[in-house]
MOPAC internal coordinates of N, CA, C and O (Angstrom, degrees):
PM7 1SCF
backbone

  N    0.0000 0     0.00 0     0.00 0    0    0    0
  C    1.4452 1     0.00 0     0.00 0    1    0    0
  C    1.5138 1   112.81 1     0.00 0    2    1    0
  O    1.2310 1   120.10 1   156.75 1    3    2    1
  N    1.3158 1   117.42 1   -23.25 1    3    2    1
  C    1.4539 1   120.33 1   178.37 1    5    3    2
  C    1.5234 1   110.76 1   -64.38 1    6    5    3
  O    1.2310 1   120.17 1   141.41 1    7    6    5
  N    1.3079 1   117.29 1   -38.59 1    7    6    5
  C    1.4859 1   121.12 1   177.29 1    9    7    6
  C    1.4892 1   110.21 1   -66.95 1   10    9    7
  O    1.2310 1   120.07 1   135.32 1   11   10    9
  N    1.3206 1   117.46 1   -44.68 1   11   10    9
  C    1.4632 1   119.42 1  -179.84 1   13   11   10
  C    1.5549 1   110.71 1   -67.15 1   14   13   11
  O    1.2310 1   120.38 1   143.32 1   15   14   13
  N    1.2972 1   116.88 1   -36.68 1   15   14   13
  C    1.4611 1   122.97 1   177.85 1   17   15   14
  C    1.5541 1   109.13 1   -60.42 1   18   17   15
  O    1.2310 1   121.07 1   134.69 1   19   18   17
  N    1.3384 1   115.56 1   -45.31 1   19   18   17
  C    1.4886 1   119.44 1   177.76 1   21   19   18
  C    1.4988 1   112.22 1   -59.59 1   22   21   19
  O    1.2310 1   121.82 1   136.86 1   23   22   21
  N    1.3784 1   114.12 1   -43.14 1   23   22   21
  C    1.4698 1   119.05 1  -179.48 1   25   23   22
  C    1.5472 1   111.16 1   -59.48 1   26   25   23
  O    1.2310 1   121.29 1   134.20 1   27   26   25
  N    1.3094 1   115.14 1   -45.80 1   27   26   25
  C    1.4742 1   121.30 1   179.22 1   29   27   26
  C    1.5378 1   110.43 1   -62.75 1   30   29   27
  O    1.2310 1   120.73 1   137.16 1   31   30   29
  N    1.3255 1   116.20 1   -42.84 1   31   30   29
  C    1.4572 1   121.50 1   179.90 1   33   31   30
  C    1.5480 1   111.07 1   -61.00 1   34   33   31
  O    1.2310 1   121.54 1   139.65 1   35   34   33
  N    1.3655 1   114.66 1   -40.35 1   35   34   33
  C    1.4384 1   119.78 1   179.99 1   37   35   34
  C    1.5326 1   110.52 1   -66.20 1   38   37   35
  O    1.2310 1   120.62 1   140.15 1   39   38   37
  N    1.3268 1   116.43 1   -39.85 1   39   38   37
  C    1.4537 1   120.96 1  -177.69 1   41   39   38
  C    1.5221 1   112.37 1   -74.46 1   42   41   39
  O    1.2310 1   121.32 1   145.63 1   43   42   41
  N    1.3503 1   115.08 1   -34.37 1   43   42   41
  C    1.4749 1   120.98 1  -175.54 1   45   43   42
  C    1.5204 1   109.31 1  -136.25 1   46   45   43
  O    1.2310 1   120.04 1  -104.46 1   47   46   45
  N    1.3280 1   117.53 1    75.54 1   47   46   45
  C    1.4846 1   121.08 1  -172.93 1   49   47   46
  C    1.5582 1   113.32 1   -62.32 1   50   49   47
  O    1.2310 1   121.23 1   157.87 1   51   50   49
  N    1.3447 1   115.26 1   -22.13 1   51   50   49
  C    1.4723 1   117.12 1  -176.76 1   53   51   50
  C    1.5430 1   112.75 1   -90.59 1   54   53   51
  O    1.2310 1   120.81 1   178.12 1   55   54   53
  N    1.3221 1   116.06 1    -1.88 1   55   54   53
  C    1.4729 1   119.33 1  -176.63 1   57   55   54
  C    1.5759 1   108.76 1   -73.29 1   58   57   55
  O    1.2310 1   121.98 1   -42.45 1   59   58   57
  N    1.3045 1   113.82 1   137.55 1   59   58   57
  C    1.4609 1   120.32 1   179.81 1   61   59   58
  C    1.5494 1   110.48 1   -72.79 1   62   61   59
  O    1.2310 1   120.80 1   -27.56 1   63   62   61
  N    1.3070 1   116.08 1   152.44 1   63   62   61
  C    1.4538 1   121.49 1  -178.23 1   65   63   62
  C    1.5576 1   111.12 1   -59.53 1   66   65   63
  O    1.2310 1   119.88 1   144.15 1   67   66   65
  N    1.3168 1   117.84 1   -35.85 1   67   66   65
  C    1.4755 1   119.57 1  -179.62 1   69   67   66
  C    1.5326 1   110.72 1   -62.35 1   70   69   67
  O    1.2310 1   120.70 1   140.22 1   71   70   69
  N    1.3331 1   116.27 1   -39.78 1   71   70   69
  C    1.4627 1   120.33 1   179.55 1   73   71   70
  C    1.5114 1   111.42 1   -68.74 1   74   73   71
  O    1.2310 1   121.06 1   142.01 1   75   74   73
  N    1.3072 1   115.58 1   -37.99 1   75   74   73
  C    1.4781 1   119.91 1   177.99 1   77   75   74
  C    1.5359 1   108.73 1   -62.44 1   78   77   75
  O    1.2310 1   120.61 1   134.75 1   79   78   77
  N    1.3147 1   116.45 1   -45.25 1   79   78   77
  C    1.4750 1   121.89 1   179.67 1   81   79   78
  C    1.5487 1   109.65 1   -60.10 1   82   81   79
  O    1.2310 1   119.54 1   138.06 1   83   82   81
  N    1.3035 1   118.48 1   -41.94 1   83   82   81
  C    1.4638 1   122.10 1   178.80 1   85   83   82
  C    1.5149 1   110.06 1   -61.38 1   86   85   83
  O    1.2310 1   120.41 1   134.84 1   87   86   85
  N    1.3390 1   116.82 1   -45.16 1   87   86   85
  C    1.4668 1   120.10 1  -179.92 1   89   87   86
  C    1.5294 1   112.67 1   -63.15 1   90   89   87
  O    1.2310 1   122.58 1   138.23 1   91   90   89
  N    1.3408 1   112.66 1   -41.77 1   91   90   89
  C    1.5093 1   116.36 1   179.06 1   93   91   90
  C    1.5053 1   110.13 1   -66.21 1   94   93   91
  O    1.2310 1   120.11 1   143.86 1   95   94   93
  N    1.3142 1   117.39 1   -36.14 1   95   94   93
  C    1.4628 1   120.06 1   176.37 1   97   95   94
  C    1.5043 1   113.25 1   -62.95 1   98   97   95
  O    1.2310 1   120.37 1   140.11 1   99   98   97
  N    1.3163 1   116.90 1   -39.89 1   99   98   97
  C    1.4538 1   122.03 1   179.78 1  101   99   98
  C    1.5010 1   109.03 1   -66.97 1  102  101   99
  O    1.2310 1   120.08 1   139.80 1  103  102  101
  N    1.3173 1   117.44 1   -40.20 1  103  102  101
  C    1.4787 1   120.33 1   178.28 1  105  103  102
  C    1.5253 1   111.25 1   -62.58 1  106  105  103
  O    1.2310 1   121.90 1   138.02 1  107  106  105
  N    1.3500 1   113.96 1   -41.98 1  107  106  105
  C    1.4624 1   119.64 1   178.88 1  109  107  106
  C    1.5407 1   110.96 1   -62.09 1  110  109  107
  O    1.2310 1   120.71 1   136.77 1  111  110  109
  N    1.2983 1   116.25 1   -43.23 1  111  110  109
  C    1.4950 1   120.47 1   177.70 1  113  111  110
  C    1.5377 1   112.87 1   -59.84 1  114  113  111
  O    1.2310 1   121.21 1   146.48 1  115  114  113
  N    1.3092 1   115.29 1   -33.52 1  115  114  113
  C    1.4760 1   120.59 1  -177.18 1  117  115  114
  C    1.5264 1   113.30 1   -79.54 1  118  117  115
  O    1.2310 1   120.41 1   162.00 1  119  118  117
  N    1.3537 1   116.83 1   -18.00 1  119  118  117
  C    1.4583 1   119.07 1   178.78 1  121  119  118
  C    1.5204 1   111.38 1   -69.23 1  122  121  119
  O    1.2310 1   121.83 1   -35.14 1  123  122  121
  N    1.3325 1   114.10 1   144.86 1  123  122  121
  C    1.4589 1   119.01 1   172.01 1  125  123  122
  C    1.5005 1   109.30 1   -72.36 1  126  125  123
  O    1.2310 1   119.48 1   -26.88 1  127  126  125
  N    1.2899 1   118.60 1   153.12 1  127  126  125
  C    1.4880 1   122.98 1  -179.25 1  129  127  126
  C    1.4984 1   109.02 1   -55.65 1  130  129  127
  O    1.2310 1   119.13 1   139.10 1  131  130  129
  N    1.3126 1   119.26 1   -40.90 1  131  130  129
  C    1.4621 1   120.16 1  -178.92 1  133  131  130
  C    1.5250 1   112.37 1   -64.16 1  134  133  131
  O    1.2310 1   120.53 1   149.88 1  135  134  133
  N    1.3304 1   116.58 1   -30.12 1  135  134  133
  C    1.4691 1   120.41 1   179.84 1  137  135  134
  C    1.5662 1   109.94 1   -78.06 1  138  137  135
  O    1.2310 1   119.92 1   160.72 1  139  138  137
  N    1.2941 1   117.76 1   -19.28 1  139  138  137
  C    1.4497 1   120.92 1  -179.99 1  141  139  138
  C    1.5445 1   113.14 1   -82.14 1  142  141  139
  O    1.2310 1   120.74 1   160.27 1  143  142  141
  N    1.3188 1   116.18 1   -19.73 1  143  142  141
  C    1.4853 1   121.07 1  -172.99 1  145  143  142
  C    1.5413 1   112.06 1   -53.67 1  146  145  143
  O    1.2310 1   118.31 1   130.64 1  147  146  145
  N    1.3294 1   120.83 1   -49.36 1  147  146  145
  C    1.4575 1   119.47 1  -177.83 1  149  147  146
  C    1.5165 1   111.75 1   -58.86 1  150  149  147
  O    1.2310 1   119.38 1   140.09 1  151  150  149
  N    1.3247 1   118.79 1   -39.91 1  151  150  149
  C    1.4338 1   123.22 1   178.57 1  153  151  150
  C    1.5010 1   113.65 1   -65.59 1  154  153  151
  O    1.2310 1   121.41 1   139.69 1  155  154  153
  N    1.2989 1   114.91 1   -40.31 1  155  154  153
  C    1.4704 1   120.50 1   178.73 1  157  155  154
  C    1.5130 1   110.23 1   -67.61 1  158  157  155
  O    1.2310 1   119.23 1   139.98 1  159  158  157
  N    1.3595 1   119.08 1   -40.02 1  159  158  157
  C    1.4122 1   122.12 1   176.95 1  161  159  158
  C    1.5231 1   112.32 1   -64.06 1  162  161  159
  O    1.2310 1   120.71 1   138.28 1  163  162  161
  N    1.3273 1   116.24 1   -41.72 1  163  162  161
  C    1.4696 1   120.45 1   179.21 1  165  163  162
  C    1.5228 1   109.81 1   -65.22 1  166  165  163
  O    1.2310 1   119.86 1   140.56 1  167  166  165
  N    1.3067 1   117.86 1   -39.44 1  167  166  165
  C    1.4689 1   120.81 1   178.91 1  169  167  166
  C    1.5573 1   110.65 1   -63.23 1  170  169  167
  O    1.2310 1   121.44 1   138.59 1  171  170  169
  N    1.3178 1   114.84 1   -41.41 1  171  170  169
  C    1.4824 1   118.96 1   177.38 1  173  171  170
  C    1.4969 1   110.72 1   -64.53 1  174  173  171
  O    1.2310 1   119.99 1   137.23 1  175  174  173
  N    1.3335 1   117.63 1   -42.77 1  175  174  173
  C    1.4839 1   120.09 1  -179.61 1  177  175  174
  C    1.5307 1   109.20 1   -62.16 1  178  177  175
  O    1.2310 1   119.87 1   136.34 1  179  178  177
  N    1.2832 1   117.86 1   -43.66 1  179  178  177
  C    1.4692 1   121.49 1   178.58 1  181  179  178
  C    1.5167 1   111.57 1   -63.85 1  182  181  179
  O    1.2310 1   120.63 1   139.40 1  183  182  181
  N    1.3411 1   116.40 1   -40.60 1  183  182  181
  C    1.4563 1   120.31 1   179.13 1  185  183  182
  C    1.5184 1   111.47 1   -61.13 1  186  185  183
  O    1.2310 1   121.08 1   134.69 1  187  186  185
  N    1.3215 1   115.53 1   -45.31 1  187  186  185
  C    1.4598 1   121.43 1  -178.48 1  189  187  186
  C    1.5486 1   108.22 1   -65.31 1  190  189  187
  O    1.2310 1   119.46 1   138.01 1  191  190  189
  N    1.3104 1   118.64 1   -41.99 1  191  190  189
  C    1.4458 1   121.20 1   178.97 1  193  191  190
  C    1.5250 1   110.39 1   -61.20 1  194  193  191
  O    1.2310 1   120.53 1   136.58 1  195  194  193
  N    1.3086 1   116.59 1   -43.42 1  195  194  193
  C    1.4446 1   121.09 1  -179.82 1  197  195  194
  C    1.5337 1   110.38 1   -62.33 1  198  197  195
  O    1.2310 1   120.92 1   138.14 1  199  198  197
  N    1.3326 1   115.84 1   -41.86 1  199  198  197
  C    1.4647 1   119.21 1   179.88 1  201  199  198
  C    1.5008 1   111.04 1   -64.75 1  202  201  199
  O    1.2310 1   120.11 1   142.41 1  203  202  201
  N    1.3217 1   117.39 1   -37.59 1  203  202  201
  C    1.4630 1   120.85 1   177.54 1  205  203  202
  C    1.5381 1   112.75 1   -67.88 1  206  205  203
  O    1.2310 1   120.90 1   144.37 1  207  206  205
  N    1.3048 1   115.88 1   -35.63 1  207  206  205
  C    1.4586 1   120.43 1  -179.55 1  209  207  206
  C    1.5579 1   112.67 1   -75.96 1  210  209  207
  O    1.2310 1   120.28 1   148.90 1  211  210  209
  N    1.3015 1   117.07 1   -31.10 1  211  210  209
  C    1.4316 1   120.52 1  -176.34 1  213  211  210
  C    1.5330 1   110.06 1  -123.58 1  214  213  211
  O    1.2310 1   120.10 1   180.00 1  215  214  213

């Protein structure tokens, strides 16, 4: 989502963070479950790394 957030910010620099979050949420809702899998796996990998570090 950080990459997508940056893209939106570049296209609409005056957009508030709350609106960007809403748009990202809508995009997430529209994704098929199978398309979400890589993002879910990456989030889990980062969570485990964070737990190991702290």
